[in-house]
C-alpha positions as CSV (number, residue, x, y, z in Angstrom):
1,M,210.5,-21.7,-3.1
2,K,209.7,-23.1,0.2
3,L,206.6,-21.3,2.0
4,I,205.7,-21.9,5.7
5,I,202.3,-20.6,6.5
6,S,201.7,-21.0,10.3
7,T,198.2,-21.1,11.8
8,Y,196.8,-22.4,15.3
9,D,193.6,-23.1,13.8
10,D,193.0,-25.2,10.7
11,I,190.2,-26.4,8.5
12,K,189.8,-30.0,10.6
13,N,190.2,-28.5,13.8
14,P,186.7,-29.5,15.6
15,N,186.9,-26.9,18.2
16,Y,187.3,-23.9,15.9
17,G,187.8,-24.5,12.1
18,G,186.8,-20.6,11.3
19,G,187.0,-18.2,8.8
20,G,190.5,-17.4,8.9
21,A,191.6,-21.2,8.6
22,I,189.3,-21.5,5.7
23,A,190.8,-18.5,4.3
24,L,194.6,-19.9,4.8
25,H,193.6,-23.2,3.3
26,E,192.0,-21.6,0.0
27,L,195.3,-19.3,-0.3
28,A,197.6,-22.3,0.4
29,K,195.9,-24.6,-2.4
30,R,196.7,-21.9,-4.9
31,L,200.1,-21.2,-3.8
32,T,201.2,-24.6,-4.4
33,R,201.1,-24.0,-8.3
34,K,204.2,-21.8,-8.0
35,F,205.6,-22.7,-4.4
36,E,206.4,-25.6,-2.3
37,V,204.1,-25.0,0.4
38,T,203.8,-26.3,4.2
39,V,201.0,-25.1,6.9
40,I,202.2,-25.7,10.5
41,S,199.0,-26.0,12.6
42,W,198.1,-27.5,16.0
43,N,197.8,-31.1,16.3
44,H,194.0,-31.0,17.3
45,S,193.1,-34.8,16.4
46,G,196.6,-36.8,16.6
47,I,196.9,-36.7,12.8
48,K,200.1,-34.7,12.7
49,N,200.8,-34.9,9.1
50,E,198.2,-35.0,6.2
51,N,197.8,-33.8,2.7
52,I,194.3,-31.7,2.1
53,D,193.5,-30.5,-1.4
54,G,197.5,-30.8,-2.2
55,V,198.5,-28.7,0.9
56,E,200.8,-30.3,3.2
57,Y,199.9,-30.1,6.9
58,A,202.4,-30.6,9.7
59,R,200.7,-30.3,13.1
60,I,202.8,-29.6,16.1
61,G,201.8,-30.1,19.9
62,F,199.5,-32.7,21.6
63,S,195.7,-33.2,21.1
64,F,194.7,-33.8,24.7
65,I,195.6,-30.2,25.5
66,S,192.5,-27.8,26.2
67,P,192.2,-25.5,23.3
68,K,192.5,-22.3,24.7
69,I,196.0,-23.4,26.6
70,A,197.1,-25.0,23.3
71,M,196.6,-21.6,21.6
72,F,199.0,-20.3,24.0
73,I,201.5,-22.9,23.8
74,F,201.2,-22.7,19.9
75,Q,202.5,-19.2,19.9
76,M,205.3,-19.8,22.4
77,I,206.9,-22.8,20.8
78,L,206.7,-21.6,17.0
79,P,210.1,-19.6,17.3
80,F,211.9,-22.6,17.6
81,F,210.4,-23.8,14.3
82,A,211.4,-20.4,12.5
83,I,214.9,-21.1,13.8
84,F,215.3,-24.6,12.6
85,K,212.7,-25.2,9.9
86,S,214.0,-24.7,6.1
87,F,212.1,-22.3,4.1
88,D,212.3,-19.3,2.1
89,L,209.3,-17.1,3.2
90,W,207.1,-17.6,6.4
91,I,203.4,-16.5,6.2
92,E,202.2,-15.9,10.0
93,S,198.6,-16.0,10.7
94,F,198.3,-13.7,13.9
95,A,196.4,-15.3,16.7
96,P,195.4,-14.7,20.3
97,P,196.6,-14.2,23.1
98,F,199.3,-12.1,22.0
99,T,198.6,-11.5,18.5
100,T,202.0,-12.0,17.2
101,A,204.8,-14.8,17.9
102,F,207.6,-12.3,17.2
103,L,209.1,-14.5,14.6
104,P,211.0,-12.0,12.9
105,I,213.4,-11.9,15.9
106,F,214.1,-15.6,15.3
107,T,214.7,-15.6,11.4
108,R,216.6,-13.5,8.9
109,K,214.3,-14.9,6.2
110,P,211.3,-12.7,5.4
111,V,208.2,-13.2,7.8
112,V,204.9,-11.7,6.6
113,G,202.2,-11.3,9.2
114,V,198.6,-11.8,8.2
115,V,195.9,-10.2,10.3
116,H,192.6,-11.8,10.6
117,M,192.3,-10.7,14.1
118,L,194.5,-8.4,16.5
119,A,193.4,-10.2,19.7
120,A,194.7,-7.4,22.4
121,E,191.0,-5.7,22.4
122,D,189.1,-8.9,22.1
123,M,191.2,-10.2,25.0
124,K,190.6,-7.1,27.2
125,R,186.8,-6.8,26.4
126,K,186.3,-10.6,27.2
127,Y,188.9,-11.6,30.1
128,K,190.0,-7.8,31.5
129,V,193.6,-8.6,30.5
130,D,195.5,-6.0,28.9
131,L,198.0,-7.2,26.2
132,G,198.3,-4.2,24.3
133,R,201.7,-3.4,25.1
134,I,202.8,-6.8,24.1
135,E,200.8,-6.9,20.9
136,N,202.3,-3.6,19.8
137,A,205.9,-4.7,20.7
138,G,205.4,-7.7,18.4
139,I,203.6,-5.6,15.5
140,R,206.7,-3.4,15.4
141,K,209.1,-6.2,14.4
142,Y,207.4,-7.1,11.4
143,K,208.4,-5.5,8.0
144,H,205.5,-7.0,6.0
145,I,201.9,-7.3,7.0
146,V,198.7,-8.3,5.4
147,S,195.6,-6.6,6.6
148,T,192.1,-7.8,5.7
149,Q,191.0,-4.0,5.7
150,N,191.6,-0.7,5.8
151,M,190.6,-0.2,9.4
152,I,193.3,-2.7,10.6
153,R,195.8,-1.2,8.3
154,E,195.6,2.1,10.1
155,K,195.8,0.4,13.4
156,I,199.0,-1.4,12.4
157,L,200.5,1.8,10.9
158,S,199.8,3.8,14.0
159,V,201.9,1.2,15.8
160,N,204.6,0.4,13.2
161,P,204.8,3.3,10.5
162,Q,207.9,2.0,8.7
163,C,205.6,-1.4,7.9
164,N,205.1,-2.5,4.5
165,C,201.1,-3.2,5.4
166,K,199.2,-4.3,2.3
167,V,195.3,-4.5,2.3
168,I,194.3,-7.9,0.6
169,S,191.0,-9.2,1.4
170,N,189.8,-12.6,2.1
171,G,188.2,-14.4,-0.7
172,I,185.2,-16.5,-2.5
173,E,185.7,-19.7,-4.4
174,K,182.8,-18.3,-6.9
175,V,179.4,-16.4,-7.1
176,Y,176.2,-18.3,-7.2
177,P,173.9,-16.3,-9.5
178,E,171.1,-18.8,-10.0
179,K,167.8,-18.3,-7.9
180,V,166.3,-20.5,-5.6
181,T,162.9,-20.7,-3.7
182,K,163.5,-19.6,-0.1
183,K,162.4,-21.1,3.0
184,K,161.0,-19.3,5.9
185,Q,164.2,-19.5,7.6
186,F,167.2,-17.4,8.9
187,L,170.7,-18.7,9.1
188,F,173.7,-18.2,11.3
189,L,176.9,-19.6,10.2
190,G,180.1,-19.3,12.0
191,R,182.0,-20.4,15.1
192,I,179.9,-21.1,18.2
193,E,181.5,-18.5,20.7
194,I,178.5,-16.8,22.6
195,N,180.5,-13.8,23.6
196,Q,182.5,-12.8,20.3
197,K,179.6,-13.7,18.0
198,G,176.9,-12.4,20.0
199,L,175.1,-15.8,20.3
200,D,173.0,-14.6,23.1
201,L,172.2,-11.6,21.0
202,L,171.1,-13.7,18.1
203,I,168.8,-15.8,20.5
204,D,167.0,-12.5,21.9
205,T,166.5,-11.1,18.5
206,F,164.7,-14.2,17.1
207,K,162.5,-14.3,20.1
208,K,161.6,-10.5,19.5
209,F,161.2,-11.1,15.7
210,N,158.5,-14.0,16.6
211,K,156.3,-11.5,18.6
212,L,156.7,-9.0,15.6
213,S,156.2,-11.5,12.7
214,K,152.7,-13.1,11.7
215,E,154.6,-15.7,10.1
216,K,156.6,-18.3,11.7
217,Y,160.7,-18.5,10.7
218,K,163.2,-20.9,11.8
219,L,166.6,-20.0,12.7
220,V,169.4,-22.4,11.8
221,I,172.7,-22.2,13.5
222,A,175.5,-23.7,12.1
223,G,178.9,-24.3,13.3
224,S,181.1,-25.9,15.8
225,G,182.9,-24.6,19.0
226,L,184.0,-25.7,22.5
227,D,181.6,-27.4,24.5
228,S,181.2,-25.0,27.1
229,D,179.8,-22.6,24.3
230,L,177.7,-25.1,23.0
231,K,176.1,-26.3,26.2
232,R,175.6,-22.7,26.9
233,L,173.9,-22.0,23.7
234,K,171.8,-25.0,24.1
235,Q,170.7,-23.7,27.5
236,L,169.8,-20.1,25.9
237,I,167.5,-21.9,23.3
238,K,165.8,-23.9,26.1
239,E,165.1,-20.6,28.0
240,S,163.8,-18.9,24.9
241,E,160.9,-21.6,24.9
242,L,161.5,-21.5,20.9
243,D,163.1,-25.1,20.8
244,N,160.7,-26.0,18.0
245,Q,162.0,-23.0,15.8
246,I,165.6,-23.1,16.5
247,V,167.7,-25.7,14.6
248,L,171.5,-26.9,15.6
249,A,172.7,-27.9,12.3
250,G,176.5,-28.1,13.6
251,R,179.3,-28.0,11.5
252,V,178.3,-27.9,7.6
253,E,180.6,-28.1,4.3
254,G,180.0,-28.6,0.8
255,K,176.8,-29.2,-0.8
256,S,175.0,-29.0,2.9
257,K,176.1,-25.5,3.4
258,E,175.5,-24.5,0.0
259,T,171.7,-25.2,0.5
260,L,171.8,-23.8,3.6
261,M,173.0,-20.3,1.9
262,K,171.0,-20.9,-1.0
263,E,167.4,-21.4,0.8
264,S,167.8,-19.2,3.7
265,T,165.8,-15.9,3.7
266,A,168.6,-13.8,5.3
267,M,172.0,-14.2,7.2
268,I,172.3,-13.0,10.8
269,L,175.3,-12.1,12.1
270,T,175.3,-10.8,15.6
271,S,179.0,-10.4,16.5
272,R,180.3,-8.1,19.2
273,F,183.9,-7.9,17.4
274,E,184.9,-8.8,13.8
275,T,188.2,-7.9,11.9
276,F,186.7,-9.5,9.0
277,S,183.9,-11.7,8.3
278,M,184.5,-14.5,5.7
279,V,180.8,-15.5,6.3
280,A,179.6,-12.1,5.3
281,L,181.6,-12.0,2.2
282,E,180.2,-15.7,1.5
283,S,176.6,-14.5,2.1
284,L,177.3,-11.9,-0.7
285,A,178.3,-14.4,-3.0
286,F,175.3,-16.2,-2.9
287,G,173.1,-13.2,-3.0
288,L,172.0,-13.9,0.6
289,P,170.5,-10.5,2.3
290,L,172.8,-9.8,5.1
291,V,171.9,-8.6,8.4
292,T,174.0,-7.3,11.1
293,F,174.9,-4.9,13.9
294,D,176.6,-1.6,13.0
295,I,179.9,-2.3,14.5
296,E,183.4,-0.9,13.4
297,G,185.1,-4.4,11.9
298,L,181.9,-4.7,9.5
299,K,182.1,-1.3,8.3
300,W,184.1,-2.5,4.9
301,I,180.6,-4.1,3.9
302,P,178.9,-1.6,1.5
303,D,175.7,0.0,2.5
304,N,173.6,-1.4,-0.5
305,V,174.4,-5.1,0.5
306,V,173.7,-5.1,3.8
307,R,171.2,-4.0,6.5
308,K,172.6,-2.7,9.9
309,A,171.0,-2.2,13.3
310,E,172.0,-0.2,16.0
311,S,175.1,-1.9,17.6
312,F,173.8,-4.8,20.1
313,N,170.4,-3.4,20.1
314,T,168.2,-6.5,19.5
315,D,164.6,-4.8,19.1
316,D,166.1,-2.8,16.4
317,L,167.7,-5.9,14.8
318,A,164.2,-7.9,15.2
319,N,162.8,-4.7,13.2
320,V,165.4,-4.8,10.4
321,L,164.5,-8.9,9.8
322,L,160.7,-8.0,9.7
323,E,161.5,-5.4,7.1
324,I,163.6,-8.0,5.0
325,I,160.9,-10.4,5.1
326,N,158.1,-8.1,4.1
327,N,159.9,-6.4,1.3
328,K,160.6,-8.9,-1.7
329,K,161.9,-6.0,-3.9
330,L,164.4,-5.1,-1.0
331,Q,165.6,-8.8,-1.0
332,E,166.0,-8.8,-4.7
333,E,168.2,-5.5,-4.8
334,M,170.3,-6.9,-2.0
335,R,170.7,-10.1,-3.8
336,I,171.9,-8.3,-7.2
337,N,174.3,-5.7,-5.2
338,G,175.9,-8.7,-3.3
339,L,176.7,-10.6,-6.3
340,K,177.9,-7.7,-7.9
341,Y,180.2,-6.8,-5.3
342,A,181.5,-10.2,-4.5
343,T,182.6,-10.9,-8.1
344,K,185.7,-9.0,-7.5
345,Y,186.7,-11.4,-4.4
346,T,187.5,-14.6,-5.9
347,W,190.3,-16.8,-4.3
348,D,192.2,-16.8,-7.7
349,N,192.5,-12.9,-7.7
350,I,193.4,-13.0,-3.9
351,A,196.1,-15.2,-4.5
352,K,197.6,-13.6,-7.3
353,E,197.7,-10.8,-5.0
354,Y,199.8,-12.8,-2.3
355,E,202.1,-13.9,-5.4
356,D,202.8,-10.3,-6.2
357,L,203.8,-9.5,-2.7
358,I,206.0,-12.5,-2.5
359,D,207.8,-11.6,-5.6
360,E,208.0,-7.9,-4.4
361,I,209.7,-9.3,-1.2
362,K,211.9,-11.7,-3.2
363,N,213.2,-9.1,-5.5
364,A,214.0,-6.7,-2.9
365,K,216.3,-9.2,-1.4
366,R,218.6,-9.1,-4.5
């Protein structure tokens, strides 16, 4: 059975390479055990065809086009591939700017939409452009959609009540129960995007924390992003006058990433908007205390594994950080609870849920 997975982003995209790309790659790796899988993504580097961990990547487009324009073009040309490509089932990762590429209009083969983000709300917040009607029109065309959490599923069913919308979370490789001596450092891990990820709020929080704390902590910011966002982040750090305490680690993977997760005192997520955070789930898998703002997109995280501050209130978030560093018992409770919660979400379990859905769709066609 031939599966195509389409995603603008992929794990080697230097401008993004976000949680959704990682999730789809981990899923694709496991689906290759039963299916012939091809991932169609954007040609970000000039390397059009590549095998990564046994997954065939077929990249389209041109690497010299700016990332935001490329994202728009990718959605516009994807239907042509749905018309002419040979496949049995297509898994489409929804993406900005319109969320969907309307693929079910262009093929009679089954298409499963995967929602890591409903883009219209974020586009309106960031660019004051309302694409809600286009997004809703697209969602109505899909018979099968996978959502990473119930909040998004409810929104989809309000637009398309007839849709077979299943909740299948993203996953983790494994849990890391071993204890490691903690350094006096906080960690931010994710895409360097000032607005959505709230990196301006992160710097402001850290500055306020430093005024409250008797101990000096470092803040490690790990991730990649557009040059414009990186330039703005460096300017924010300079203005904070905490250059000697804030480390820009760049994109981290493998052992370097594991070491940062294990040695940090807490993970700080300051997002203004999320639909599902892979970083949050990974933090729990490492038993790393998690600190976030209380936003709708992170309500799936149980209260006993996270400390949430009032939305976008950096004073409150700074006080939460202070509470965590001064309470070793709380740190240990969050570590144990996080590990226990994350155990259910291994990628092998998640892939099995996708396999069951594919079998269900295949059997329904007979």
